[in-house]
N, C-alpha and C positions, 0 to 999 in steps of 0.2 A: 690367591687364597682368600676366602671370605671369612673375616673375623666378625664376631657378633656386633661390634660397633660400626661395621660397614653396611649392615643390613638396614635398608630404609624402614623407618617406622611405619606401621600400618596406619593409614589415614583414619581419623576418627569419624564417627557418624555425622558430626557437625561439619567436618570438612567435605565429606561426600555430599551432604545436603546443600552446602553453599555452592559447590561446583554444579550441582544439578539445577540450581536456581539462576545460574549465570547464563543469560540468554545467548550471548556470543559463543560460549563454549558449547552449550547444548545444541544450538542451531547447526554449527559446523560438524559436530560429531554425530548427531542423531537424525537431523532432518534432511530429506532428499527432495529435490525439485527437478522439474523437467527442463533439460537444456534447450535453448532456442533452436539448436540445430537438429533436435530430435534425438532418439536413442534412449539408453538407460538413464534413470534418474541419477543425479549427481549430488554431492554435498552442497548444502545451502550456504554458499559463500556470497556475501552481499556484493551486488554490482555498485557502481559509483553513485547512482541516484539513491539506491537503498541506503548506502553508507551515509550520505549527506542527511537523508531524512532521519535515520536512526540517531545520529548525533544530535539533531535538533530536538527530537522527541525526548530523548534522554535528558537533555538540558532542561526542557520544560518540566519533566517529571521531578527532577531534583529541585528546581526552583519553586514550583507551585504545589508539588505534592500530588498532582493529578495531571492528566493529559486531555486537552480539548483542542484537537488539531484539524485545521482546514487545509487540504492539500490539492490546490489546482496544479495541473501537471500536463506534460506531453503524453503521447500515446506510448504504451508498451514499455513502461519503465520498471515494472515489477513491484509497484506499490501495493496492490492487493495481495500479492504473494508475501511481501514483507509483513504487512499487518496480520495476515492470516497466520503466518508462522509465529509472530509475536504473541498473539492471543492464544494460539494452540499451546505454546510453551507454558503459558500461565495456567491454563485449565489442566494440563497434563502433569504439573508439578506442585500445584497448590490445592489445599483442601477447600472445598466449597466454592471454588471460583466459577463464575458463570459468564460466558461470552456469547455474543450474537453478531452475525454479519448479515446485512440486508442488501441484496443486489437490486438493481432497477428492473430486472426482468427475471422470469422464472428460469429461462435457460442459463442465464448467468449465475443464478443461485445454485443450480445443479452443478455447474462447473466448479464453483468455489467449494461446494460440499465435497466433491470428488477429491479436490486437493487436500482437504482436511483429513479425509479418510485415508489418503495415501500417506500423509504424515504419520498417522497412527500405525498403519500397516508396516511402515518402514522402520519403526523403532525396534531396537534390540530387545529381546525378552527381558533383560535385566532392568530396563527402565520403562517398559511399557506398562502403564496402569491397567488394572482390570477394567474391561469394557463390558458394560451392562447392556440392557435392551436398547438397541440403536435402530433408528428408522431413517427414512429418506430426508429428514430435516435435522436430526439430532445425533450427536455423538456423545454418549454418556459414559463417564468414568465412575462406575458405581461405588467403589470403595473410597475414592476421593470425594464422592458426592459433588462432582464438578460436571459441567455441561458446556458443549459448543453447539450452538443452534444456528441454522442457516434458513433465511426466509427471502421472499421477494416483495418488493414494494408494490407490485401490482396485485397483491393478495388481499387488499382491503385494509381494515383496521387491525394492525398487527402489534403485538407486544403490550397492549394497554395494561393487562393484569399481571405482567411478568416483572421480574427484577433481574438486572444484570450488573456486573462489575466492569464489563468492557463491551463496547458497541462500535461496529464498523459499518459505515454506509458507503457502498461501492458504486461509483458513477453517480454520485449524489446530485449532480446538475440535471439529471434526467428523471428525477422523482417528480411525480405530479401531485400526490395527495399531501401537500405541505401541512394543512391543518391537522390531519390525522397524525402525522409524524411529530409535529411540535407538541401537541397535547397528549399524545399517547406514547409512541415509541421512545422519544428522547427523554421522557419523564421516567423511564425504567432504570436509568442510571442516575443515582443521587450524587450530589456534589460533595463527595467524601474522599479523603486521602486514599490513593491507590487506584481510584477508578480511572477509566480511559474511554474517550470517544474520539473517533477519527472519521472524517468525511473526506473522501478523495474522488477526484473526477477530472476528466477533460472538460473544457468549456461547452456551454450550450446556450449562448446568447445572453443578453442582459436582462434576465428575469429569472424568477424562481428562488427557492430556498437557499441553495448553495451560493448563487450569485449574491444575494442580499447579505448573507452572513460573511462572505469574503469581503464585500465592500465595507461592511461595518467594521470588521477587524482591520482592514486597511486604513480606514479613516482614523481609527483609534491607535494606529501605529503598534498593533499587537499588544496593547496594554489592557485589553479587556479579557473576558473569560476565555473566548476562543481566539486562537492564534493561527495566522497563515504561515504555511511552509511551502512556498512556491518552488516548483522544480522545472527549470527550463530544459528544452530538449538537448542543448549543447552540453549538458552535464554528463551525457552518456557517451563515452569514448567509442562505443560501437556505431554511433550514428555518423559514419563517414564512408565514403566510397572512392575507389581509385578513379582518377580523372582522365578521361580520354585526351590524348595529346592535342586534338584539334578543337576541343571545347573552349568556348569563350563565354564568360559569364555576362548575361544582360546587365545593362547599367543599373537597374534597380537592385539586382542581386549583388553587384559590386559594392554599392552603397550599404546594403544590408550587412555584408561581411565586415566592412570597416566599422560600422556602428557596433557590432557585437563581437568583434575580434575573432572572426572565424578564419580557419585556414581553408585552402582550396578543396581538400577532401570533404570537410564538413559542408562547405558551400555547395559542392556538387551533389552531395547526398540530399540537402535541403531542396535544391533545384529539382532533383528527381521526384521528390515527394510532391512538390508543387505542380510539376508537369502533369502528373496523373490527376490530381485533385482539380486543377484548373480546367483540364481538357474535359473531364466528366461533368463539370458544372458550367460549361459555356464560357469559360474565361480564356485568357491568353497565357500560354506557358511562360512568356518572358515577364509577366507581371505577377507579383505575389498575391495569390488569392486569399480572401479573408478567411476561408475555411482552413487553409494551410497554416495561417498564423494562429488560428484557434486550436487546431489539432496539434501543432508543434510551436507553442509560444516560446519566444526568446526572452520576453519580459512579461511581468504580471498583467499589464494592461491589454495584452493580446489574447488573454484567455477567454474573454467574453466579448469578442468583436461582433 
């Protein structure tokens, strides 16, 4: 029997609003992502690399009041998806919030924009903001007066006259027009509380904007404005493969496993990646190729070999 004192109190508007602004709750309840294995989109539960990055970025936000993140990483860790979801949540729940993501190529920009549109399309009606005039580059929430814009770095002088609260540079090590970016795009986000900028990338040699900024932050031991959040490949539990019974690790790989505390399934997975990369680039499969270290770094210094 239900007595009046057993009926839960109806949540207040303030409680509902606070819940909506909680990125962890919002992400898992309302955002859907493509699973690696294909098929229907699934709830956005963070993988291990995303969870590590989220913890570090939140710590920066609480300590400094803003986020300025440099994220050298291994391949296919879901970092772009994480930042995309983080910034989408901000523009979909806050009044007047403006975010932009810039990819290194036009095709990558289209893929990122497609994901943002899928986030919006998958929202339940009760929490989906009113969507205004939207084009191939912008998702506009008209009643919130917020905006999510997607551009490509090969589009010339971008963003100089704009202003944003959040900026994401995807595969930043492959950007060419550094002067335009530093004097134009990066100036669109002011150093104000609540603003965020994130540059993430796999490595691309010892030159360019992303390399220079990472090296500066590394020399400053993350005490400057920009801070490194390096993500090694071994942080991903999925990066492991069943080992054939007859397989024996080459000496260099045995030493590599001991140095980085890898188990045999992780080592065999890494050896398999190296086998393809080394074979395609004239190397020897039993020797770790520099591109394998760059694409799948175990330590920060391997990112820019």
